[in-house]
N, C-alpha and C positions, 0 to 999 in steps of 0.2 A: 311159436305166438299167436298172441292172441290181436287183431284189429276188428275194431268194429265190435257186430253183433255176432256169434258166433251158435249156432244152436244144435246140441247132441241129445239121441235118444239113449236114455241109459234104462238098464233094467233095474227093477225095485231090487234094494238091500247090496248092489254091485256096488264096491268101491270105485269111485275115480279120482284119477291124477291129472289135475291140468296145468301145464307148464307155462309158464308166462313170461317172454323176453320183450322187454321194452325198447324201444329206440335209445341210440347214443344220448346221454346225457339225460336221460329219463328215469324216472323211476315208479313203481308201484305204491302210492300213498295210503292205498285202504283196498282192501278186498274182502268180500261178504257174502253171505249169503247160501243156502243149502248146507249150512252146518257146519259148513267145511272152516278148514285153519291154513294161512298162507307162512309158509314157512322157506326161507331160501328163495329160488324161483321157481317155489310150484303151491300150487292150492289144490290140498287134500279134503277129499268128502268121505269119511269110511264107508258111509254108507247110506245111499240115495233112497228115502222114503216115500216121494213124491214128486210132481213137478215142482219145480223152484229153479230158480236165478240165481247165476252168481254176478254182482257186480265187481267189475277192476275199475279203479282210477288212476289213470296213470299221470304222472304231473311232471314239468322239467326238472332238474336238478336246481337246487336256490344253493348260488355260492357266495360267500363272504367279502364284501370289498372293504378295506378299512385304509383311509388316510390319515397318512405321515404328515403334519406339515414343519417345516425347518423355516427360521426365520420371523418375520414381521409382516403376518398374513394369518388367514382363516378359507376352512372350506367348510362349505356347508350343504346337504350335512356331511359329519367326516365319517360315518358307517353307512353302507346297506346289504340289505338280503338280496341278491341278483337272481332271479332265475335265469336258467340255460336261455337265451333267444331272445331275450328283454335287452332294453336297454335304460340307462341310468344318465340322469345329468346333472352332475355336481356345480354348485355355484363358488369361485374363487374370489375372495375378497384380500387384495394387497392391502395391507396399512397404508396412510401418505406418506409420499417420498419412497415408496419399495415398489417393486416388482415384479411378476413372476421369472424366477431363471430358468426354471424346466419344471418338467412335469414328468415323470418314468412310472411304469407298471401297469399291468391290465390292457395292457393293448390300447391305452386313453389317447382322446386325442383331446386337444385344446385349440379353444377358436372364442376370441372376445370375451376371456376370461370366464368360460363354458368348458368344464372337462365332461365327455362325453363317453361312458363302458358300455359295450354290448359285445353278445358272444363269448361270454367269458367261460372257462370250461374248469376251473377253479378255484378256489378261493386266492386272494391275490393283495396285494397291497398297493396303494398309488402312493409316492412320494412328491411331494410338492414343495418347491426351495423358493423362497422369496429371498429376493436381493435387493439392497439400498441402492435407490437411482441415484446415478452418479451425476453431475454438473463440471463442465467447465471452466477454471479461473483463467484468464488471460490478461498478462499485464503489459501493460503499455507506457512506454517511459518517452518522456521528455526532458529534454537537457542531459547534463552528461554526471553519469552515475548508474550505478547497476542493482539488481533486486534479485534476490534468491532464498526458493526456485524461483523460474523466472514463468512457468506457465505449470498446473496440475488442473488434475479431475481431484473431486471431492463429491463426497455424500452429503446428505443434510445433518448427519449424525458425526461429520468429521469436523475437524478443527486444525487450522494452518495456519502457522506463524512465517510471515516474509520479512526479509533483514533489507534494509535497505542503505545501499551505501554511496554516498556523495562523494562523486571525483574533489582532490585535494582542491580548497578556497571553494568550493559549492556547498550548499544545504538542501535539505530538502525544504519545498517552495508549498507542496499539495500533495493531499493524498487523498484519492475519492474511489466511489464502488464497493461493489460488493458489502457494502454494511460493516466496511472493515472498522475495526478498533486498534485506539494506540496503543499499545503496551509499556511505550519507553520512547525514547528519542527517534530510536530509528527500525523500530519491530512493531509492525501492523497486525493482527491476527483476524482471519476469516473464518467464520463458523455459521451452521445453520442456513444454509444455501438452500433456495427455491428454485433455483433457474441459471443458466448459464450467466456468466458475469466479466465483466473486465475491471481491472484494477489498475485506474489511472494515476501514476506517479510524476510528478513534475519536480525536476532538479533545477536551483537558479545559481548563479554567480556570489557569493558573498561580499555585501558589500561593507566595506572599511570606511569609517568615518577619517576624515583629515581635518585636524582642528589648524589654527595658524594663529601666531601670536607676534606681533610688531612692537619693538621696543625702539623709540625714536619716531622722527618724523619723515615717512614714508611709507609706500604701499607694496602689498604681494599684491600683483596682477594677474588674472587667468582671464584669456580671451579679452584682453583690453579692460578688465572691470576687476575693483578691488575685491579680492576673495570675501567670501562669508565667514563668520567665525567657523563656522565647520560644514565641508561638505563631503560626498562619498565617491569613490571609487571601487572598481573591482582587481583581483588581481593580474587581469589583462588589461587594463587599463594605462595608458601611458598621459601624463598629463605634463604640462609645461609651463610654469611660472616665470613671468617678468618681475625683476625688482625694479622698484620706480622710487627713487630718494626725490622729498621735495626740495626746493632753494634753498642754498642755503646747508644743505645735509649732503650726507654721502652711505654708501650701503658700507656696512663693515663687515659683519658674520651671516652665515644661513645654515642650520643645519637641522636635522630630523627627516623621519622616513624613509632613510637611506637615499636621500635625494643627492645628484650631482650637480655643481654649479659649473659654468660654461660662461664667465664675464657676466651680465646682467639677466641671463638665464638659469632657473634652476627645476632640473628635472627628476620628476618621480614616475616611476615604473614597478610593477609588481608587486604592490604591498601585500603583507602577508598580516599585520593586524592592525588596528587604530592607530594614530599616530600624531603626531603634533609638530608642525613645520614652525621655528622661531627666527624669527629676521631682526637684526638690530643695524640701525641707522644712526649714524653720531652725527652733532655738528659739525662742519667744516672747521678748522683752524687757519687764521690768516695771521700771518707774522706783520708783525708791525717794528718800525726802526726811528727811534729819535735823533735829531741834528739839530744843534744849536752855532748860531753866530754873531759874535761879539761876546760882552762880557754877562754871562748868563747861563744856565742849563735848566735840563729837565729834570725831573725825579727818578725818570728810569729812560736807560738806554734802549728798550725795547722790548718786545716778549711776543705773544701769542693770545690772540683774543678772537673767538666768535661771533657769530651777527646776531646772538642772544646777551652777549657780555659788554659790561660796563666795566670801563677802565680810565680811572682820573691819574690828569698826570699833572703836578705842580710845577709852574712855572717860577724860576728861582732867578732874576737877577741882582748883578752882582752891585754892590754898596754904590751909591752914585747914580745907578743905571736904572732904564726901565724899559719891560718889554714896548717894543715898536710893532712886532707882529707874528701871527702864526698860524697856520694854514695845514690842510693834507687830513687824511682818513678820516673827513667828514665831520671832524673834530668840533666842537662849541665852548667858549672860553668863556668863564665866570669869573671874576675877579683873576685870582692868578690860579685858577684851575683850569687846565684844558682835560675836558669830557669824550673819549671815545667810545662811539653805541652804534649798534645797529652796521658794523664794517660789513663791506659786500666784497672787500678784495686782500690779497697783501698790499700793503702800501706802507709811504714813508713819510 
């Protein structure tokens, strides 16, 4: 083994063999002087002719470090020739929305996107894996309905379709958050996330339109007021309507919206679609009868009349007789005609 300077006295013409033993992971990279040759681990001088010097250069062994990058990212440099006992720092650069998921090989140490390699004793590879960064999607529901999936984790490169299912007689009122895009009536897609986010979904009861129609002289009342032409109610609502006939009219019939009648009350509950309430009021009919005393008669013995109708009765005295008086039913006599109009009640 040669360490430092070694001096030897050699006779002229003598052959000299110098054995060289380097430290572990070191090698002779240069040997020259005195006309000798280096072979194997020995330096041989065939014949020493004069005073001379043999120089040996021993350096650390150099090992190859190769980087294998997997995924979206890079490492610089991607290879290096590293002498034994030295160290090298490699710079790791994940692409946007990615991170370093693992580093293996060459006894490397990763810190702050820097890979440090030192004291390697053989050629080796470093496998650097990059993975997409994942973000959490949390769904928040308001109202009666469901969503599938309820939550999830996604990368920037993923797409996720959320299916919304309102309960019966409910609808999707609003969807916001996570930059969601509507695909259809009940499907929304989330993609290209850059952070955790909340998908807020609101359901609301469907409002059904209740129309009303009135035939005749009367009103449909709601909370003591005539109902508007159209109003709305949900499936969970119960509405009670009152039927009000005007003077000289009476309630005849009502139907629509699967309601139920109880006297002058009409109840609607649990509607399932738009519908119409139709109420019919008719004029009251009054019975009138006629009678004559003496020698004469009226053209009708009686009949039915409403408040808005007019009935003319002809007074017919017998020959040689004349009408002395006629009364009843608020009639008016003109010549021989007794007119009934604006009748208020059954009368004679």
